C-alpha positions, -999 to +999 in steps of 0.1 A: -003-001+001+032+020+009+044+016-027+012+024-041+010+058-025+046+064-039+041+057-072+007+081-070+027+109-059+054+105-084+025+102-112+008+138-098+043+154-101+054+141-132+016+157-144+018+190-125+053+193-143+038+187-175+015+217-170+040+242-156+056+267-181+091+255-191+117+273-167+130+302-189+166+311-180+168+346-173+187+368-202+197+403-206+187+424-238+208+457-247+195+485-264+215+514-283+200+545-298+220+557-324+220+591-334+233+588-369+263+567-386+292+575-411+284+543-434+271+562-462+274+546-497+265+569-529+235+555-547+224+529-516+198+537-492+207+555-462+216+533-433+194+529-405+192+547-375+171+547-343+171+522-317+187+485-318+188+456-294+209+423-293+213+400-267+248+395-251+257+364-274+244+381-307+286+393-307+280+423-330+246+412-347+222+440-340+181+442-350+164+471-353+131+486-335+111+514-343+114+542-371+144+534-389+155+571-400+149+591-362+176+607-343+172+588-309+188+602-285+178+577-253+157+548-251+141+534-220+122+507-207+086+506-186+093+494-152+077+458-146+064+456-184+089+426-187+099+445-216+066+453-233+068+488-230+096+512-247+103+547-245+122+563-274+137+601-269+136+610-305+145+642-325+110+643-337+092+631-303+088+605-276+081+572-294+061+544-275+054+508-279+031+487-259+040+450-272+077+451-271+087+468-302+062+455-325+044+486-335+056+524-326+037+555-324+050+591-313+028+607-281+036+641-288+028+668-309+048+695-327+057+716-299+080+687-283+114+682-304+147+672-301+137+648-266+170+637-250+156+619-224+126+599-212+125+585-178+092+567-167+083+573-128+088+534-115+059+543-085+031+551-116+029+540-152+012+566-164+036+590-156+068+597-174+088+626-182+110+637-211+137+666-214+142+685-243+167+717-252+138+740-239+124+723-202+110+695-191+076+677-200+055+656-181+024+634-188+000+616-164-024+598-187+000+575-202+017+593-230-022+611-242-010+647-230+022+661-219+025+697-202+059+719-196+075+716-160+100+744-159+090+767-128+122+775-109+147+761-137+171+790-146+184+774-182+160+752-203+187+732-219+180+695-200+202+667-215+188+644-187+165+636-159+160+607-131+138+599-113+154+593-079+151+562-050+120+575-026+104+594-056+122+625-060+133+642-093+165+655-106+173+670-136+207+682-154+208+713-168+235+743-183+232+757-149+235+728-125+219+705-109+176+709-100+154+685-077+116+686-071+104+668-048+064+674-060+065+656-093+083+687-117+056+711-102+086+733-089+127+729-090+147+740-065+184+743-071+209+719-057+242+728-042+261+715-075+260+745-097+286+739-123+277+751-156+277+723-184+264+693-162+259+667-185+253+631-166+241+621-134+239+589-116+224+578-081+240+544-060+219+515-070+229+504-034+228+538-018+207+566-025+225+591-011+253+584-031+255+607-063+281+612-091+277+641-118+295+643-145+301+678-164+318+695-194+349+710-190+348+708-151+355+669-143+338+643-121+319+657-088+307+631-059+283+636-031+275+612-001+246+629+016+220+631-016+231+666-027+239+688-004+276+689+001+296+682-035+334+673-037+352+672-071+367+635-076+406+641-092+425+612-081+438+595-112+418+615-137+436+635-167+401+649-185+374+669-175+344+664-200+323+632-186+292+622-204+290+588-186+284+574-150+277+540-143+278+519-108+284+484-109+250+471-099+269+439-076+296+457-062+288+498-049+324+504-050+330+499-086+320+529-109+329+538-143+330+569-160+338+581-197+335+611-219+351+635-246+385+613-257+386+599-222+379+566-228+367+545-201+379+551-160+374+528-134+371+533-095+370+505-077+366+526-039+338+544-050+349+573-069+378+581-042+405+572-070+402+564-106+421+544-131+415+546-172+408+509-187+411+512-226+431+478-241+411+472-273+388+505-269+396+517-303+372+550-297+379+567-268+348+595-274+324+577-244+289+588-245+274+560-226+284+532-202+261+500-191+269+471-168+247+441-171+228+431-145+232+397-147+268+393-150+289+423-138+319+417-152+301+424-188+303+462-195+293+480-224+305+513-235+289+536-260+309+557-285+306+586-310+314+574-346+325+539-333+295+517-326+293+500-291+321+480-274+322+452-248+338+438-220+335+407-204+364+412-179+350+445-162+365+466-186+402+453-188+397+447-222+373+454-248+366+449-282+337+459-307+302+448-305+292+462-338+273+493-349+302+506-361+309+539-380+274+553-356+270+578-334+260+560-305+240+583-275+227+561-250+229+521-238+204+506-217+203+470-204+167+453-197+164+423-176+143+396-179 
């Protein structure tokens, strides 16, 4: 009788296993936004621009999604959408796909162009922000309508914006950093007022740890959420930085890059830096991303050199494709 019960139990396990969906291993998808490319051939169709994507195992092969001829400054994935909701910050507005990139629509009118950044609110799927050379815009109805949100800003060229942990907003402007505590209703100047700020990154492990990259003034670090800033200079021989990326596993590892800098890496939380450029054939770095599923896999987006990748934490680099492209941003989404 005991043996019969064991057989019945095994039969139930087999049936349940057959009914359950197969276990799909987690994987990363790498998205790159391309503004332009050098790969013109006289008499041939213009090369594609816009958003490209690949999986790490694809080597140098990229697929394309969205419009084939737009200037794509930035790409963002809808939080919690499992890759189905994708936003593109394009030269002709904010593009949106709700089916994983199969179909697209432009959600903004003629008043909103040269969109440089799209930032979805992780706490509200209907709220999205975008930045332009003439300020910040916001939608609270799933991109049906947009409104200007510039009160308090002293400069309207806004290359990027982040929704900080805790729901605060911070935007990067020509006149320094600004923060909003009411969803963009009003902006107040942060302590760092260095002109030509280009990028702000927040540590995933410590929300009070911020790093800002500037044009002509180097890197600045804050460990108290932006009240006190200090310039991070040890090992740094350059002044213009467009990219900062934190390692998602080790909070002490940070990458930075910019105009002819190649890639800098810090192992001590941005106290000291060292250049790590072996194999990096283009040193104009505009974006860096670290794969959350393999923190030794790092990507560098370059201006007119395409994308480079490293599988050993930036010690060695090789071309990952899109050669000749002006790649403005790179985002890694994991499922």
